[in-house]
Kinemage of the C-alpha trace (Angstrom):
@kinemage 1
@onewidth
@group {chain A} dominant
@subgroup {mainchain}
@vectorlist {calphas} color= white
{ca unk a 1} P 152.536 -2.915 49.207
{ca unk a 2} L 151.175 -1.387 52.389
{ca unk a 3} L 149.463 1.699 53.767
{ca unk a 4} L 149.190 3.103 57.286
{ca unk a 5} L 145.799 4.195 58.683
{ca unk a 6} L 145.010 6.201 61.796
{ca unk a 7} L 141.734 6.351 63.736
{ca unk a 8} L 140.463 6.507 67.323
{ca unk a 9} L 140.614 2.722 67.752
{ca unk a 10} L 142.432 -0.155 66.064
{ca unk a 11} L 139.170 -1.580 64.700
{ca unk a 12} L 138.162 1.802 63.260
{ca unk a 13} L 141.548 2.184 61.574
{ca unk a 14} L 141.323 -1.303 60.077
{ca unk a 15} L 137.753 -0.693 58.860
{ca unk a 16} L 138.854 2.565 57.237
{ca unk a 17} L 141.653 0.805 55.364
{ca unk a 18} L 139.463 -2.083 54.218
{ca unk a 19} L 136.881 0.333 52.869
{ca unk a 20} L 139.406 2.444 50.960
{ca unk a 21} L 141.302 -0.517 49.513
{ca unk a 22} L 138.159 -2.473 48.685
{ca unk a 23} L 139.454 -5.665 50.289
{ca unk a 24} L 138.651 -7.978 53.184
{ca unk a 25} L 140.859 -9.135 56.032
{ca unk a 26} L 141.604 -12.236 53.937
{ca unk a 27} L 143.620 -10.062 51.544
{ca unk a 28} L 145.842 -8.214 54.001
{ca unk a 29} L 148.141 -8.548 56.959
{ca unk a 30} L 147.325 -6.282 59.904
{ca unk a 31} L 150.118 -4.894 62.074
{ca unk a 32} L 149.271 -2.650 65.013
{ca unk a 33} L 151.859 0.122 65.199
{ca unk a 34} L 150.171 1.974 68.038
{ca unk a 35} L 147.125 0.760 69.944
{ca unk a 36} L 146.164 4.341 70.806
{ca unk a 37} L 145.259 5.796 74.182
{ca unk a 38} L 142.283 7.587 75.668
{ca unk a 39} L 144.630 9.645 77.838
{ca unk a 40} L 143.812 10.994 81.270
{ca unk a 41} L 141.686 14.097 81.739
{ca unk a 42} L 142.263 14.950 78.094
{ca unk a 43} L 146.023 14.649 78.314
{ca unk a 44} L 148.125 12.073 76.448
{ca unk a 45} L 145.291 11.122 74.132
{ca unk a 46} L 146.411 9.621 70.821
{ca unk a 47} L 144.846 7.730 67.936
{ca unk a 48} L 145.517 4.102 67.031
{ca unk a 49} L 147.778 3.421 64.062
{ca unk a 50} L 147.809 0.255 61.932
{ca unk a 51} L 149.700 -0.895 58.883
{ca unk a 52} L 147.754 -2.915 56.269
{ca unk a 53} L 150.003 -4.948 53.970
{ca unk a 54} L 148.616 -6.648 50.864
{ca unk a 55} L 149.234 -10.424 50.946
{ca unk a 56} L 146.772 -11.575 48.273
{ca unk a 57} L 148.926 -12.574 45.250
{ca unk a 58} L 146.217 -11.397 42.839
{ca unk a 59} L 146.271 -7.875 44.281
{ca unk a 60} L 150.061 -7.735 44.198
{ca unk a 61} L 149.827 -7.456 40.416
{ca unk a 62} L 148.915 -3.775 40.848
{ca unk a 63} L 151.844 -1.414 40.530
{ca unk a 64} L 151.007 0.555 43.680
{ca unk a 65} L 148.444 1.046 46.431
{ca unk a 66} L 147.162 4.136 44.594
{ca unk a 67} L 146.518 2.123 41.422
{ca unk a 68} L 144.713 -0.503 43.472
{ca unk a 69} L 142.433 2.124 45.090
{ca unk a 70} L 141.654 3.683 41.705
{ca unk a 71} L 140.750 0.277 40.260
{ca unk a 72} L 138.446 -0.421 43.204
{ca unk a 73} L 136.653 2.896 42.705
{ca unk a 74} L 136.184 2.114 39.005
{ca unk a 75} L 134.809 -1.358 39.729
{ca unk a 76} L 132.214 0.035 42.127
{ca unk a 77} L 130.767 2.115 39.304
{ca unk a 78} L 130.797 -0.671 36.709
{ca unk a 79} L 127.705 -2.723 35.965
{ca unk a 80} L 127.940 -6.478 36.647
{ca unk a 81} L 129.045 -8.558 33.701
{ca unk a 82} L 126.552 -10.725 31.894
{ca unk a 83} L 126.515 -14.344 32.988
{ca unk a 84} L 128.539 -16.719 30.853
{ca unk a 85} L 126.541 -19.561 29.350
{ca unk a 86} L 128.340 -22.782 30.194
{ca unk a 87} L 127.932 -25.550 27.614
{ca unk a 88} L 126.350 -28.724 28.903
{ca unk a 89} L 128.388 -31.921 28.687
{ca unk a 90} L 127.599 -33.908 25.562
{ca unk a 91} L 125.363 -36.887 26.403
{ca unk a 92} L 127.000 -40.277 26.237
{ca unk a 93} L 125.465 -42.331 23.418
{ca unk a 94} L 124.528 -45.844 24.489
{ca unk a 95} L 124.476 -48.430 21.728
{ca unk a 96} L 121.294 -50.557 21.715
{ca unk a 97} L 121.785 -54.192 22.632
{ca unk a 98} L 121.443 -56.630 19.726
{ca unk a 99} L 118.177 -58.530 19.527
{ca unk a 100} L 118.253 -62.058 20.893
{ca unk a 101} L 116.660 -64.518 18.467
{ca unk a 102} L 115.074 -67.758 19.493
{ca unk a 103} L 117.217 -70.853 19.778
{ca unk a 104} L 115.233 -72.500 17.017
{ca unk a 105} L 116.571 -69.940 14.570
{ca unk a 106} L 120.211 -70.612 15.473
{ca unk a 107} L 122.076 -73.019 13.172
{ca unk a 108} L 123.657 -76.015 14.781
{ca unk a 109} L 127.437 -75.781 15.186
{ca unk a 110} L 129.638 -78.857 15.385
{ca unk a 111} L 131.182 -79.415 18.843
{ca unk a 112} L 134.760 -78.697 17.739
{ca unk a 113} L 133.831 -75.533 15.888
{ca unk a 114} L 131.641 -74.477 18.814
{ca unk a 115} L 134.548 -74.865 21.267
{ca unk a 116} L 136.858 -72.840 18.980
{ca unk a 117} L 134.240 -70.103 18.638
{ca unk a 118} L 133.767 -69.920 22.403
{ca unk a 119} L 137.530 -69.623 22.996
{ca unk a 120} L 137.770 -66.898 20.352
{ca unk a 121} L 134.856 -65.041 21.928
{ca unk a 122} L 136.409 -65.184 25.413
{ca unk a 123} L 139.745 -63.958 24.040
{ca unk a 124} L 138.041 -61.113 22.181
{ca unk a 125} L 136.138 -60.133 25.325
{ca unk a 126} L 139.375 -60.116 27.341
{ca unk a 127} L 141.048 -57.917 24.730
{ca unk a 128} L 138.077 -55.530 24.697
{ca unk a 129} L 138.108 -55.360 28.486
{ca unk a 130} L 141.862 -54.667 28.469
{ca unk a 131} L 141.362 -51.884 25.930
{ca unk a 132} L 138.556 -50.211 27.891
{ca unk a 133} L 140.139 -50.395 31.327
{ca unk a 134} L 143.820 -50.047 30.525
{ca unk a 135} L 144.018 -46.389 31.637
{ca unk a 136} L 140.484 -45.057 32.247
{ca unk a 137} L 141.582 -42.225 34.534
{ca unk a 138} L 143.860 -40.908 31.758
{ca unk a 139} L 141.007 -40.830 29.277
{ca unk a 140} L 138.634 -39.247 31.780
{ca unk a 141} L 141.254 -36.637 32.711
{ca unk a 142} L 141.863 -35.689 29.072
{ca unk a 143} L 138.128 -35.465 28.350
{ca unk a 144} L 137.622 -33.299 31.437
{ca unk a 145} L 140.481 -31.012 30.410
{ca unk a 146} L 138.970 -30.607 26.931
{ca unk a 147} L 135.554 -29.826 28.412
{ca unk a 148} L 136.724 -27.249 30.950
{ca unk a 149} L 138.989 -25.633 28.334
{ca unk a 150} L 135.929 -25.121 26.109
{ca unk a 151} L 134.088 -23.549 29.037
{ca unk a 152} L 136.923 -21.060 29.551
{ca unk a 153} L 136.970 -20.327 25.797
{ca unk a 154} L 133.264 -19.438 26.135
{ca unk a 155} L 134.388 -16.826 28.679
{ca unk a 156} L 136.445 -15.234 25.862
{ca unk a 157} L 139.692 -16.422 27.407
{ca unk a 158} L 141.978 -18.253 24.942
{ca unk a 159} L 143.747 -21.048 26.784
{ca unk a 160} L 145.564 -24.336 26.640
{ca unk a 161} L 145.599 -27.064 29.279
{ca unk a 162} L 148.179 -29.482 30.600
{ca unk a 163} L 147.159 -32.621 32.497
{ca unk a 164} L 149.128 -34.466 35.169
{ca unk a 165} L 147.976 -37.447 37.247
{ca unk a 166} L 149.297 -38.698 40.573
{ca unk a 167} L 147.512 -41.721 42.017
{ca unk a 168} L 143.837 -40.648 41.970
{ca unk a 169} L 144.477 -36.900 41.780
{ca unk a 170} L 144.126 -35.149 38.425
{ca unk a 171} L 145.668 -31.685 38.050
{ca unk a 172} L 144.663 -29.565 35.063
{ca unk a 173} L 146.848 -26.500 34.576
{ca unk a 174} L 145.733 -23.619 32.385
{ca unk a 175} L 148.123 -21.617 30.221
{ca unk a 176} L 146.526 -18.288 29.320
{ca unk a 177} L 147.456 -14.628 29.042
{ca unk a 178} L 144.304 -13.619 30.960
{ca unk a 179} L 145.149 -15.803 33.956
{ca unk a 180} L 143.698 -13.259 36.416
{ca unk a 181} L 140.235 -13.654 34.841
{ca unk a 182} L 140.426 -17.419 35.261
{ca unk a 183} L 141.389 -16.995 38.925
{ca unk a 184} L 138.811 -14.351 39.830
{ca unk a 185} L 138.560 -12.552 43.148
{ca unk a 186} L 140.220 -14.677 45.852
{ca unk a 187} L 140.096 -17.623 43.452
{ca unk a 188} L 136.294 -17.757 43.265
{ca unk a 189} L 136.167 -18.237 39.484
{ca unk a 190} L 138.884 -20.911 39.535
{ca unk a 191} L 137.112 -22.731 42.375
{ca unk a 192} L 133.802 -22.632 40.487
{ca unk a 193} L 135.491 -24.028 37.372
{ca unk a 194} L 137.129 -26.701 39.501
{ca unk a 195} L 133.771 -27.794 40.911
{ca unk a 196} L 132.359 -27.915 37.377
{ca unk a 197} L 135.325 -30.005 36.203
{ca unk a 198} L 134.932 -32.367 39.169
{ca unk a 199} L 131.242 -32.901 38.427
{ca unk a 200} L 131.984 -33.617 34.757
{ca unk a 201} L 134.822 -35.984 35.698
{ca unk a 202} L 132.487 -37.899 38.032
{ca unk a 203} L 130.056 -38.556 35.181
{ca unk a 204} L 132.659 -40.280 33.020
{ca unk a 205} L 134.913 -41.911 35.641
{ca unk a 206} L 133.070 -44.125 38.095
{ca unk a 207} L 135.951 -44.793 40.480
{ca unk a 208} L 137.230 -42.305 43.054
{ca unk a 209} L 139.233 -39.356 41.742
{ca unk a 210} L 139.869 -35.721 42.621
{ca unk a 211} L 140.293 -32.874 40.128
{ca unk a 212} L 142.346 -29.746 40.848
{ca unk a 213} L 142.633 -26.740 38.537
{ca unk a 214} L 145.604 -24.391 38.624
{ca unk a 215} L 146.980 -21.434 36.679
{ca unk a 216} L 150.334 -19.699 37.119
{ca unk a 217} L 151.008 -21.628 40.344
{ca unk a 218} L 148.042 -19.884 42.003
{ca unk a 219} L 147.285 -22.778 44.377
{ca unk a 220} L 150.725 -22.587 45.996
{ca unk a 221} L 150.499 -18.787 46.298
{ca unk a 222} L 147.016 -19.122 47.780
{ca unk a 223} L 148.293 -21.642 50.322
{ca unk a 224} L 150.915 -19.147 51.486
{ca unk a 225} L 148.230 -16.452 51.702
{ca unk a 226} L 145.964 -18.701 53.781
{ca unk a 227} L 148.776 -19.541 56.181
{ca unk a 228} L 149.501 -15.843 56.741
{ca unk a 229} L 145.785 -15.146 57.074
{ca unk a 230} L 145.367 -17.904 59.663
{ca unk a 231} L 148.084 -16.412 61.855
{ca unk a 232} L 146.689 -12.915 61.369
{ca unk a 233} L 143.138 -13.919 62.318
{ca unk a 234} L 144.291 -15.948 65.331
{ca unk a 235} L 145.877 -12.762 66.708
{ca unk a 236} L 142.594 -10.937 66.190
{ca unk a 237} L 140.661 -13.668 68.027
{ca unk a 238} L 143.027 -13.416 70.988
{ca unk a 239} L 143.048 -9.603 70.915
{ca unk a 240} L 139.258 -9.168 70.798
{ca unk a 241} L 138.358 -12.318 72.765
{ca unk a 242} L 135.553 -12.839 70.221
{ca unk a 243} L 134.981 -15.505 67.547
{ca unk a 244} L 136.446 -14.618 64.159
{ca unk a 245} L 134.341 -15.915 61.271
{ca unk a 246} L 136.073 -16.313 57.934
{ca unk a 247} L 134.430 -15.986 54.537
{ca unk a 248} L 133.162 -19.221 52.919
{ca unk a 249} L 135.919 -21.215 51.244
{ca unk a 250} L 136.339 -24.704 49.754
{ca unk a 251} L 137.066 -27.607 52.075
{ca unk a 252} L 140.690 -27.963 50.928
{ca unk a 253} L 141.357 -24.301 51.831
{ca unk a 254} L 139.672 -24.684 55.240
{ca unk a 255} L 141.845 -27.750 55.800
{ca unk a 256} L 144.960 -25.655 55.170
{ca unk a 257} L 143.900 -23.113 57.794
{ca unk a 258} L 142.904 -25.827 60.304
{ca unk a 259} L 146.362 -27.355 59.921
{ca unk a 260} L 148.192 -24.062 60.525
{ca unk a 261} L 146.011 -23.043 63.486
{ca unk a 262} L 146.373 -26.461 65.132
{ca unk a 263} L 149.990 -25.477 65.882
{ca unk a 264} L 149.038 -22.174 67.555
{ca unk a 265} L 148.382 -22.199 71.299
{ca unk a 266} L 145.343 -20.560 72.882
{ca unk a 267} L 143.099 -20.820 69.792
{ca unk a 268} L 140.882 -23.499 68.328
{ca unk a 269} L 138.895 -23.792 65.118
{ca unk a 270} L 135.724 -25.369 63.801
{ca unk a 271} L 133.571 -25.076 60.684
{ca unk a 272} L 129.971 -23.901 60.385
{ca unk a 273} L 127.373 -23.736 57.616
{ca unk a 274} L 126.664 -25.947 54.634
{ca unk a 275} L 128.558 -26.266 51.387
{ca unk a 276} L 129.261 -24.192 49.378
{ca unk a 277} L 128.835 -21.573 52.146
{ca unk a 278} L 130.701 -23.440 54.882
{ca unk a 279} L 133.210 -21.257 56.721
{ca unk a 280} L 135.887 -21.440 59.400
{ca unk a 281} L 135.506 -19.990 62.909
{ca unk a 282} L 138.509 -19.152 65.114
{ca unk a 283} L 137.999 -18.731 68.858
{ca unk a 284} L 140.231 -18.075 71.834
{ca unk a 285} L 140.561 -20.989 74.255
C-alpha cells in the first residue's frame, strides 16, 4: 500500500503524509519521485513529490490506505483504554527448617547401622539433587509461559502458548485470534509483555537465560521492517546532512539496525539515552 504526496519541499510532503496516515517514519518507506524546484524568476517552479509505502506488517492488515486513514481518525477521537491490572507473581513458599535438637536427646546408633544410614542419606540427597536440577530451565520456561498467558487472559485475549528452548534462549509463542492486540503499535505491547516475562523468569531461574515472546511470526516480520527502515533512514541522514534520531526501541532491535547500517558506507550509528528510552542515532560521516 502506498500514497503519493505533493508539497513545496520533500520534508513538507513527507510530514503531510505522516500526519494523514497517522504513522511515523518507522512505518513507511520514503521514495522521492521529484525533489521539486524553486525555478528561476518564477519560471519552471514545481512542487516536490514523494511516495510513502507502508512497510509495517501490522499496518498491512488494513485493506487499503483509505481504511487505514479512517481508522486513524477514529482512534484520535477515542478515549484511552483503562489500564490492565497485571497479576503479581505468586510468592514462593519456603519450608521452615526442622528444629535441631541437642545431641543429648539423640539415641545412640550402632556403628554399622550408622554407616548404613549415612550412605542412605547421601544417596537420597543425590537423588533429590538430580530431581531438582535435571532440567530447571524447562520448568522455569513452562512456569513463565503459564504466568504470561494468564496476564494476556487478563487483557481479555484468549490464548495458548507454545514453548521452545535452544541453549539458554526460551521462546514463548502465543496462539490467539486477537494477535494484533498482543503485538500493539510497533510491537510495544509485545515488548512490554516480554520484559515482564523476563523479570518473572529471572525470579525462578537463577542461571543466565533470555526470554523472547512471539506471535504469528511477528519478530521475523519486524526484523525485515527494521532492515528496510535502517536503509531508509540512512538515506535521510545523507540527504539532510543532519543526525536522524530513531524512536526508543529494545536493545535487540537496535542491534538489528546497527548490524544493517554497519554495511552502509558514509554513515555511522550510536545509541543515546537510558533504558527503556534508549534510541539509535544515524549520522553522515
